[in-house]
N, C-alpha and C positions, 0 to 999 in steps of 0.2 A: 711623177710629181712627188715631192716630199709633202709630209703630213701637213705642214704650215699653208702649203699651197691648197690642198684640198680643203682645209678649213675655210680659208679665204674664200674660196670659189663658192663653198656652200653658203657662206654668210651673204655673199653678193647675190647669189641666185634666189635665197629666201627673201632679200630685200625688195626685189621688184614686185612679187605677188603682194607683199604687204602694203607697199605704197599704192598699188592699183585698188586693192579690194579692202583694206581696212580703213576705219575711221580715223586712225592716227595720221597726222600730218607726215609730210615727207621728211621734215626737218626732225621729228620725233623718232621715225623709224630709222633713218640714217645716223642720227647721234647715238641711237641705242645699239646699232651694228658696230659703230667705232669703239664704243665702251667695251663691248663683248670682246673685240679683236685685241684692245689695248689690256684688257683683264687676262685674255689667253696668252699674252706675250707675242702675238703675231707682229704686232707693230710697237714701236717706241714711242713714248710721249711726244716727243719732237714730230714725229710723223703724223700722229693723231692730231696735232694742234696746228699742223703745218698750213691747212687751209686758212686759218685765221691771220696768217701772216702774208697771204697771197696778194700780189699787186692787182690781180684781177678782181678780187672780191672787194678791195678798197676802192678801185675805179667804179665798179658798179654801185657801192655806197654813196660815192660823192655824185655820180650821175643822178641818183634818186633825189638828191637834195635839189640839183638844177632843175629837174623835171617839177618838182613841187613847187619851186619859184615860179616857173613859166605857168603852171596850173592855178597858183594862188592870185598871180597878177592879172588873170583872165587872158593870157597869151593865146591859149587854144581857143577859147570862146571867141576871141577878136577874129581869128582865122575864119572860125566857123560862120560868123555873122557876115563877112565879106565874100566867102566863096560859095556857100550853098545857093543863094539866090533863087530864082524861079526858073527852072529849065522847062521847056516845052514837052518833053517826052522822057520816058524812064531811061533811055540810054544816056542821055544828056545829064540826068540827075545821077547816074552812077559814076559817070566821068567826074562830076563836080564833087562827088563824095569820096570816090576811091583814089585818085591821084594825089589829093591833098594829105589824105590819111596814110598813103604808103610813103610819101615824101617825109612826113613828120616822124613816122616810125624808124626812118632811118637815122635819127638823132635822138629820139626820145623813146623811153619806155613805152611798150605797147599798151600796157594796162591803163594808165591815166588818159591816154590818147582816146582810147575806146570808151572809157568811163565817161568822159566829157562829151563825147560825141553822141553817146545812146540817147539821152533825154533830147538833145538837139534834133536828131534824125527822127525821133518818134514824133515830136511836134512838127517838123518840117514835112513828113509823109502825111500827117493830118491835113496840113495847109494844101499840099500838092495832090491829095487824093490818090496817094501811091501807097500800095500795101507795104507795110513795115517790114514784113517777113522777107521781102525781095531785096532789102536794103541791109540788114543787119547781119546776116551771116557774110555776105561781101564785105562789109566793113570790118568784121574780125579777120578774115582771110586776107585783106589787103594790109592790115596792120603787120600781120605775120611776114608776108611777101616784102613788105618795106623795111623789115627788120634785118633783111640778107644783104642790104646794100651797103653797109658801113659796118666797121668794127664796133661802133657805139650802138648799133642797131638793136642788139639784144644782149641781156647779160651773159647768155651763153657764148657769144662771139669774144667778149671780153675775158671770160674766165678761161676759155680754151686758148686764146691768144696768150694770157698769163702763164698758163702751164708750157706752152711752147717756149716762151722767152725764158722761163726759169730753167728748163731743160737745155735749151739751145739758143743763146743769146743772139748768134748770128742770123737766125731764121726770123727776127722780128719782122712784123707786117706794118705796112701804112695804113692809115685810118681808111683810105678809099681803095685798097688793093681789091677787096672783095667786089667791088663794083663791076669789075671785069665779067663776073658771073652773076652777081647778084641783080644788076640792071636787067640784062636779058631774062633772067628767070621772074623778076616781078612784071616785066613788060607784058611777057606772054601769059603770066598768071592773071594780071589785070585784064588783059584782053578777053581771056576766057570768062572771067567773072563778069564783064560787062555784056559780051554776046551770048553766051550760052548758060552761064551758072546759074542765074535766077529763073530761067525758063524749065529748069529742071526740078524746081521746087514746086510740090503742091500747094494749094491754097491753104494759108494758116492764119489763126485768129490769135493775136499777140495779146499779152496781159493788159495793155492799155484799153484795148477795146472791150475785154472782159470786165474791167472796172469801171466802164464808161457810165453805167448807170446806177448809181448808189440805191436806188429803191430795190434793186434785185436782192441785195444782201443786208439792207438796214431796216429796222422799223423804227418809227418815230411816235413818242407818245408825249403827253402834256400832264403836269401835276395839277389836278383840280384845286384852284385856289380856296375852295370851301371843303376840300377833301381831307381825310385822316393822316396824309403823309406830309402835310406843311410842317416845316420845322424838324422833321425826323431825319435821321441820318440814312444814307443809303443802305447800310447794314441793318438798321432797325426796320427799314421799309421792306426788306426781304429782296432787295434788287442786287445784292452782291453774288449769290450763289444760285442763279437761275441755271436750269438744265439745258436750255436750247440756246440761251442769248448771253451776251456780254453787255453790260452798260458801258458805252464808250466815251460819250462826252455830254455835257449839259449846255444848252444855249440859253443864256439868261441876260434879258436886258440889253441885247446887242452885243454881248461878249459871250465867250465860250470858256467852260471849264473842261480842259482836256485831261485824258487819262485819269477818270474819276477815282478817288480813293473810298474806301468804306466809311470814313467819318464825315464825307461831305454831306452838309444839311441841305435839304429840299426846300424850295420855296414855290409859292403858288404861281402858275404860269410858267414854270421851268419846261424847257423842251428837252425830252431825253432821247438820246440816240442810241439804239440797240444795234449790235451786229449779230447775225445768226441766220436762222431759218425762218420762213414764213410760218411754219408750224408753231414756231416760239410765239406768235401773236395771241394764241389761245391761253398761253401761260400769263401773259401780261393783262388779258381781259380779266382774269381771276383777282388781279390786285386792285384793291378798292382805293380810290383816290387818283388812278391813271385814267385818262380817256384819249382817244386817238388825236394826233396832231391836226390842226385846223390849217397849217400853213401849206401853201403850194410847193414853193422850192425847198428842196431838201437841204438840211443843214450843211451837209458835207459839200454842197456846190457852192457854198460861200467861203470868202476868205475871212480868216481871222488871224490877227498877228499873234495870238496866243497859242495857235496850234498849226501844225504842218501835216498834210496828206503825203505820205511817201511810198514809194514802191521799193522794196529790197529784195534782192536776189540771194537766196540761202546758198552759202558755201558748203562744200562737203566737209569742211571742218568745223561747222556750226554744232555746238553743243546739244542742240535741240534736235538734230537729225535723228529720227526713229522714235522721238518722243511725241506724246500728244500735247497740243498747245495748252491745254488747261493743266495737265500734270506737270509740265515744265515750268510753270509759273512764268511764263513770257513776259507778261505785262510788269511783274515785279522787278525782273531783273533788267529790262531795257528801259522801262518808263515809256512803252508804246503799246498800243491796242491793236491787235489783229483784226481787221475789218473783213478781209476775205483772202483765199488762197488761190492762185492759178498754177495750173499744171498741165504741161503739154497742150496750152492754148485753150484750155476749159477751166471754168471756176470749179474747185471742189465742193461738192454738193454735201448736204448733211450738217449734222452737229459740228459747228466749228471747233469747238473744244476737244473733240475726239479726232481731229485731223492730225496724222502724224507726219511731220514735216520730213521732205526729201531734198537731195541737193538740186539746185536750179529752180526750186519753187519759188514764185514771185508772190510776195507778200504786200497786201495793201494796208499799210500803218498808218494810224492816227497817234501823232507824237507832238510833244513840245519842241520848240525851235531848236533847242541845245542838242537835240537827238542826233542831228545829221552830222555836226562836226564831231561830237563825242563817239560816234560809231562809223564814221566814213573809212577809217582805217582798220575797222574790227575784222579779224579773221573769220567771224561768223557770217559776214555778209560779202558777197562779190561786188555788188553795185548797190548803192542807195541814190536814188533819183527822186527829187522833189517835185511834186506835182503841182502845188500852189504856193503863192506867196515867195518864190524864189527871188533870193536877192541877186541883183545885178553885180557881177565882179567889177572891181574897179581896174581901168585899164591903163592909169597913168604910168605906171611902171613896167607895163608889159614890154615896151620898146627896149627898156634897160635889161630885162631878164633875157630878151631874145638876142640882145647885142652881147650879153656876157657868154650865152652858149655859143654863139658864132665866133667869138674870141677863142673859147676852149677849142672848138673845132679848128680854128686856123693855127693855133700854136701846135696842136697834135699832129695836123697833116703836114705842116711845114718842117716838123722835126725840131722845133724850138725847145719843146719840152715832151717828156714821156707823157702818154695819155693819162696815167694815173696823176702825175703833177699838175697836168692842165686841168683835169676835172677838179682836182683838190683846190686849186686856185680859182675855180669858177664857183665852186661850193661856198668858198669864204667870201667872194665878193657878193654873192646874193644875199649872204647873211648881213655883211657891213652895210650894203646898200639898202636894206629893208624890203628887198623883194621877196624875202621868206623869214618868218620868224623862227627862232630857235625850237619853239613848241611844234610849229608846222614842220619843220626839218625832221624832228624826231618822228613825228607820226608818218611822215612820208617814206621813212625806211621801211622797206619790206623785210622784216626780220626773218620771216619764214623762209624767203628766197636766201637771204645772206647765210643763214644757218645750214640751210640745204647744200648750198655751194661748198661752205666750209667742211661739212661732215663728208662730202662728197670725195674731197681730197684724201680723206683717211682711209676710205674704201680703195681708192686708186692706188694709194701707197702700199696698201696691203697686197693687192694684186701684183704690183710690181716687185716689192722686195721679197715675197714668198716664193716668186718664180712662176706663179699662176699665170701672169701676163704672157710670159714667155712660152708656156706650155699651150695657152689658147692660140697664141700666133702662131705656133708649129702646127697645130690642127687646122686653122684657117689657111695656112699655106698648102697643106696637103690638099684640102677641099678645093682651092683655087688652081691646083697645079703649078704653083710657082708663077702664075700668070699676074702682074700688078694690076692689070685692068680688072680682071674677075675679083681680086681682092678688094679692090676699090668699091666695085659694085656691091660686094657682099658686106663691106664695112657700112656703106650708106644704107643698105636696106635693115641691116641689124639695128642701127641708131634710130632709123625712122620708125621702125616697129616699137621700140623701147619708148620713144618719146610719146606715143599715142598712149602708153599705159602708164608712165610715170612722168615726172617733171623732165623737161628738156636739159636742164642743167645736170641732174644726176645722171642722165643717160649719157651725156656727152663726158662728164668728168670721168665716169667709171670705165667707160671703152676707151678713153684717150690713152692709157698706158698700153692697152692690147693692140691698138693700130699702130703705135710708135715702135713696139716691139716687132710688129709683122714687118714695118718698112725696113729696120735695121737688118731683120733676118734675110729679107730680099736683098739688101744692098742697094736701095733706091732712095729718093728724097721723100722725106715723110710730109712734105708740104701738101701733095694733092689729098692725102689720107686726112690730114688735119682740117683741110678745108671742107672736105666731105663730111666730117663729123659735124662742123658748123652748121652747113646747109640741111643736113638731114635732121638735126636736132630742131631746126626750125618748121620742118615739114609736118606741122600738126594740124591737118585738115580733116582726119578721117572720123573723129570722135569728139564730142563736147568736152570730154574729160582731158583730152590731149594738151589743151592749152588753156590758160585762164580767160582769155578774151572769148574762147569759143563757149565756155560755160555762161559768161556774162551775158551773151546775146541769146542763149538758148531759151531761158524763160521769157523774156520780153518779146522774142520773135514768135514764140508758141512753137518752137520746133520739137520734132521728134529724133530720136537718136539715129534713125535711119536717113534722115535728110542731110546729116553731114556726111555719111557714106555715100549717098547719092550725089553730092555736089563735090565734096572733097576727094572722092576716089580718083576721079579724072584729073583733077589738079594736081594730086600727089603724083600720078603718073607723068604729067606734063613737066612739073618741076624737076623730077628725078631724072628725066631724059635730058632736059636742057642742062642741069648742072653736071652730069656725069659726061656729058659730050664736052662740055667747055673746061672743066677743071683740069684734065690732063693738058689740054692745049695751053692754058694759062701757066700751069705749074706742072712741067714734065716730070716723069719719073726718073 
């Protein structure tokens, strides 16, 4: 191989462990790699920026706007309300949950579907007295399976199809062409999840159960009306920098002061809520002017319009990962106070301020109402779920948002418009009809995914133009002995492995030029290899880090890392066998 090919290969190889192990986001890692290749002269500026002009990228962006409109109008909530119901047994509950989720995920991005379902499933499981951990992992897996049914199902399908069309316009695929393989894969996967999957899970305790009793992690005191603390600020009273506790809120005259600042002045009869350990009560007893609360009901069990109790799942991209809560000034940055931390189904004991946050930790937060909308799209949190005072979505325009999506699907599937044009028209319509505001549309765009896709194009171009893709294809052909079926199996396994470690988009886009070069070297149709890349990139069942929805359910379900391997391992094998059997039959070599 020429020097440029070796450099390109070295950069690509270095990218994968960096994305898997470092705290840098995949978009930052990939953009850095593209900049390096551009600086070294391996790729031209047009190749480096080619991803930003991809039809697949723009189709994904427009679909994000459509999904945001359906979520904002309560379209998903409407389906949840009418579908979940009151099944008589666990099998019925799983069917009511998984079939609609898989169907929705065929046309909507998986992440908002799962994010909307999680709080509903947690509430539903309590009402039905079903363990939430037996529902949440199947929920995530069903959304992944549903994404394989159509080209709209995942961003990876759209992006890979965009690459294919840019390279060979005559090989364009219809919206439902993948269904010939995707439907059997989804049905067999769902049957496994309903009949066997949950039974492989050990008993787990979810975050909601851990946070159920506020008295386990809060201490409540009252300000003595005749004591020395009346009219003194929190700072002056010595309540700002306690060793074991945080002052979270003040209940006063039927109202609440949330996320208390140091300048807040105390009044007689104020009920102070502290988060921390029971040992911290000793510290409070030494403060003159405070006395134990005489109220029976915990303040956190009441609903106040001035504050919200929120569960937030920490993302691997959160800037506080690895930092102690106190040192990171969490409350100052987010305007929210941490009441408790759940990890692996157990509340993290000890001094709350000394807890170092980890990805998938579930935080119980006390915050003001604007916190939810302000941080719902934050890359620091995978999921923000409101526990009290939740506003019911307005459903008046839900039918309109669904109708627009149905129109987009019809236009694309009938060939009236390209998928990008249909999605662009749909995005414009939801904005014009008020189904989605411009601000919501901007917040709904997952910029990290879009940048990851765009940067991946640059790495793929480097592999192709430098000759590295052709050299790798030659090596793969040698290993497969020139047998296209063995090569197909090898390509599937490679992408399936990479997608467990890094993002599915990066795994698919970077391997795309290699599989195309392999097909060309063999003189066979590239279609079975392209479809195999799509399905393998979606086979993210083995680890919680392999797919965002897996990480979203990891904390709320109280799962351990091995639980995904236990349930997802056999599911990976089943989906691979079905896909690799059907793909060559539908798209012959």
